[in-house]
C-alpha positions, 0 to 999 in steps of 0.5 A: 453571317461572318466566317471565320476560322479561330485558333482556340489553342496551341500546344507545343510539345518536346517535338510536336505542335497541336492546333485547336480550332473551330470554324463558324457554320458556313466553313465547315464543309471544306474542314474535316474536322474530325480530324486533329491538326497536329505536326510531329518533328524529329527534332525538339522545337519545344522552345519556339514562341507561339507567334512561329508555331503558328505559322504551319497553320496559318500558310495552310488555312490563309488561301481558304480564307482569301478565296471564301472572304472569311477572317482567321482569328489568332492570338498572336504571330510573327511580326515578319510573316504578318507584314509579308501576307500581302505580297504573298496574297498578291502573288496569287491575285497575279496568278488567278486574275478572276478569282477574288482573293479576300479574307483577313488574318486578325491577330491580337499580337505582332512578335518581333522575332528577328535575331540581330545577333545571328552573324553565320547563315545556315539553310535547310532544303525540303528535300523529297527524292524528287529530281527538282529537290535533288537538283536543289541539294547538289547546287547548294550543297556548299551551304550543308543545309538541313534536310526536310522531309515531310510525311503527309504530303504525297505519303499517307500515313496509312503506307508505312512501307512507303514511308519506311522507303523513303525514310531508307533514302533521305537517310542514305542521302544524308550520309553520302551528303553528309547532312543532318535531316529533320523528318516532319509528320503533319496532318495538314492534308487530312484536316479540310476537305480536299474535294469540296475546295478543289470544286470552290476554285476549279472552274476559274483556277483549271486546277485543284486546290492542293497543286493549285492553292495550298501545297507551297506555302503549306509546306514552307510554312512545316519548315519554320519552326525547326529552322527557328528552332534551329536558327537557320536562315535560308529555307530552299523550296525547289521549283517545280516548273521554269522561268521559259513556262509560259501561263502556269498556275501553281502554289508554288511559284517564286512570286509566292514562295520567294515573299514567305518570310518570318524572323529571320528566315527567307524563302528561295525559291531555287533553279527557276531558271532550269527546266526539268530536263537540265535538272536531270542532267544536273542529278544525274551527272553528279551521282554517277561522277560520285558513285552515290548509288541513290534513287530518284523518287518521282512516283505520286501513283504508287503505293509503298514509296518506290516508282510505279515506272508506269505513271506518265510523270514516271515515263516521262523521267525514265525517257529524260534520263535516257536523253541524257545518255543515262540508264534509269535502271541504275537510278530507281526504275524498272522500264516495261519497254512496251509498255512505255512505247504504247503509252506514248503512243496513245498520249499527245505528250510530245508538246507538253511542257515538260516533255518538250526539253526531253523531245528536243534533246532527241533531236539534237543528239540525234542517234550518236549517243548512247540510248538503250536500243528498247527506246529507239522508236522515240525517233519515230514518234517524234518525227510524226506530224 
């Protein structure tokens, strides 16, 4: 029996896109078909053609088609995007050599959406308030990118307090930097069965579905409709890893993201030459130098949109900020020093890919620079065999 995903209808309203789709019985276990696939934008996107509106749908469902050897049927799609699919797929193939990426997109019509008359370069950047996205914003501030923030990726719809906190932060950032913002609410993580998809790939990929297969192009796809509507040419997505990191498996990587194009829109996987510690230095230095009282939001563990200051990612960021001579309490963290010390002692952290630059920072700078006395124990820990 053929495995297929069929897009039956796209409904484009003033500021939303809804997808009505069906899947063959042999694919039903990978989807939550009782959930609507709906995307809402804070901006008007009613002028976009169906060939552009289909891209968020495809960017999230293509990886499913590839690993299940399925076909996706749509009425029409942007010609540039269609022609780049083979290059996007190639990025996955190079990353996961023991997984077959098969499947096929079948479109009745390819539509040319390149606007040859566009002479000015306009930009947008995905912005979550984290270190990576702050670094991308700061490094590309001169092009005045529109900020795009998505609800439904790391903050659930039900977490209204969390979304409120994030919107407040993004609003403050946009005012400080003088930038426009587009908020996007999407059910893209709710319409698939995350656990079943993870079970399909986990043993071979050594990663879960979201991190290893979906979040890069899944997020980028949401930016295409608003970029097309606003005549934006360059779409920035911040790097998560660094060029010096080895054997990385991640759905957001230059070999994937930089191949994502549609119409006249090109995606730029930004700051791949920088490690996370480089970014911490850039961000803290810039915010303090320009007297911007803004939080850095890194936590994926807590509800309510704030940093928990106790998960590994929060602790790693706290210690990284300290290693640059800054106080993390000035950037939205509330360190529990005893908890952090115990956490570090109990977990083998210092050899982790993100921790090595932090440890090197402490070693290189020694005790001669400002470090809160509450974290001086780090020197004892990093000298342990």
